[in-house]
N, C-alpha and C positions, 0 to 999 in steps of 0.2 A: 575459479569462479568463471562462469560462462558470460561473455560480453559480446553484444552485437552492436556495432556502430552504424548509425544511420545519418543521413545528411543534415537533418534539422529536427527541431522539436515537433513539428507537424508529422514528420515521418515516424518519429518515435511513438507519438500518440496513435497513429494509424496501425502500426505494427502491434502495439500493445492491445488494441481493440481486437485485432485478428486472433491473437494468442488467447485472450480471455474468452472470446466467443467459441473458439474450438474447444477449449478446456471445459466450458460450460456445457456444450453439447455432449461431450464424452462423459462428463460426470453425472449429468442428469440422466443420461441413458443407463448408466451403471448403477447409480445410487438413488436416483429420483429427485435430487436437489443439488444446488450449487451455492455454497456460502462464500461470498467474496468480501474481503475487508478493503476499504479504500481510504487512502490518505488525501490530504488537501493539496492545493497547488494548481497553477495555470495549466501545465501539461496534462495532469489528470483530468481536468475539466474537458480538455480537447479529446482525450482518450474516451471519456464517457459519452461524449456526443458522437464520436465515431462508432462506439459500441452500439449505439441506438440504431445504426444503419446495418449492423451485422445480423446474421442469422443466429438468434439466441433463443433458447427455450425459456422465455421470460417467466412463465408460470412457475418454474422450478427454482428461480433465482431469489436469493435473499442477500441484501447488501448491508454490511455493518460498517461502522466507522472505526478507523484506526486511531484517530485522535480528534479532539475538538477543543476549541477555545471556549473558556467560560465567558459567555456574552449573551445578551438578550436574544430572543427569537427574532429572526429576520435580519440580525446585524450582519453587515457585509464581512465582518471578521469570521463569521461562522462558516466552517466547512460545509455544514448541512445545507445552508442556503444555496451554495453552488452545486452541491450534489443533487439536490432536488431539481434545480433549474436545468442541470445537464441531462438528467435521466427522465424525470417525470414529464417534462414537456416534450421529450423527443422519443421516448420508448414506451411500449405498452406495459409499464410497471405500475403497480398499485402503491399508494403512499405507505401502506402498512408493510410493504416488502423492503422498505428502508428502515433499519433500526437505528433511531437517533440516540446519541448519548444524551442522557438527561441533565445537561449542564445548567439548566434553569432552576433546578431544585435548590431550595435554601440550604439543605444539608448535603453538601457535595460528597462527603464520605459515604453517606447512605446511597447517594446516586451512583457512585462507582460500584458499590456492592450490588445494587439492583441491576446494573448493566451486565456485570459478570454473571449474575444469576440468569438473566435473560439469555445470554449466550449458551449457558448450559441447557436451558429449556429447549432451545431450537436446534442446537448442534449436538448435544450430549455431554457427558461428563467423563473426562475433561473435554472441553470443546476443542475440536480440530477444524480449523478453517481450510477450505479447499484451496484458496488462493489469497495471499495477502499482498496488496500493492504497497510499495514503500517508495518514498522519495529520500533524497540525500541533501542535507544542508552543507553549506561551506565549512561549518565548524565540525562536520562529521556526525551531526545528529540525524536521527531518523525517527518517524512517528513524532512523538513529543518527548523522546528519550534524549535529553540534552546534556552536554558535558557538565559534570559537577552536581547534577540534581539527585537528591536521594532516591528518586523513582528508579534510578538505574540499579538499585540494590533490592528492588521488590521481587521476591521469588515465591511468595505465598498467595498471590492474587493475580488474576488475568487482567484486571483493570485497576488503574491507580491515578492519583492526582499529582500534578507537578507543582513546583513553585512558580513564581512569576517569570515568564520568558517573553521578551519582546512585548512587554506591557500587559500580558494576560496569563492567568493560570490556565492549565490544560488538563483535560482528562485523556488518558491514553491507554492503549493496549500495552502490556508489559512483555518482557522477554519470554516468559514461559509460554504464553499462547502464540506469540509470533513464531517462536522456534518449534512449535508443534505443527505449524501450517504445512500442508502437503506441498505447496509451491510458494516461492517468494518471487515477485516480479518487481524489479527496481526500474524506475524511470528517472534518468539523470540527464539534465539538460543545462546548458549555459556555461560560460567561461569561468564563472565563480566556483564551479564544482570540480575543476581539474585536479586540484590537490587532494580533495576529499575522495574523489573517485580512485585516484592512485592508491590511497591508503586503504580504501575498501577492498580493492583488488588484491592487495598484499596481505589482507587478513589482519590489519592493524587493530589489536584489541584495545588500544588506548582511546579509540573513538567509539562512541555508542553504536554506530552502524556496524562496526567490526565484530560485534558480539551477536549478530544475527546469523543463523545457520546458513551454510553455503551449499549443502549437498543438493538441494532442489531449488536453486536460485538462478535466475537469469537477469542480467543487467542489459537494459536497452539505453544506450547513450547516444547523444548527438555528437557531431564532430567537434563542436565547441567544448563540450565537457570532456571528450576523449583526449584533447590536447596532444601531447607527444605520441600517445598510443596510436593516434591517427596519422600524424605528420611523419612519424618515423617509418611507417609501413606503407603509407600512401593508399592509392585506390586498390592495389592488389590485396590489401588486407581483407576487404570484404569477401574476396573469393576464398580466403583461407579460414573464414570464421567457422567456428564450431557451433552449429545451430543446436540449441538446447532441445532435447527430446523430453517432453513432459512425461512423467511416469504416472499412469493411473493406478494408484495403489488401492488395494481392497480396503473397504471401511473396517 
């Protein structure tokens, strides 16, 4: 797994924005559109604000959600609230270019089916995301694929519902669609992620994050999350990093 270590979370966010912008330019030039899936979290919000200042062919960009908490519209728990605040207020993106998970529907099972159908309508069948941004929890979860939840076993749908986790049910993209993504971009920051990042790098299949495809994946981590990976190799490590080369595959 390719890992790049940066000094702090702000540097991670800026680097991620640069990578996404470059990939968006290349993909829109090649295929006419760029479909990006975004997870929640503070570092991604910084990333999206930094992305607004990059050269991006916004008219060809569509943003989908990796996961969302089941909560009312405008609730601060909603990833969508921060996604819209980060992008719509800072980038020339139209509201309809962000595809919100319909977690306000009374029938959540029907809502998950509808979101999966929407992805097929805009991306094709089966839908292949150009880039999926993922985070990593201290318990090894990613998206809302959390340890012990039955959603980990979903293989026949691209979108599914979880049980209650940290007080909320979630709607999430599942392994099938995440593992079809052309590129995976991990953002991992904070000292509470040291153990989980080590297990991710080792390919530990006992944590949910370990089951995400690694062939086209890049981890951007700050020094705090890198832990001994940074301290053991020191500043010289940055000079030896293998910089991941995104591969523009044909559609």
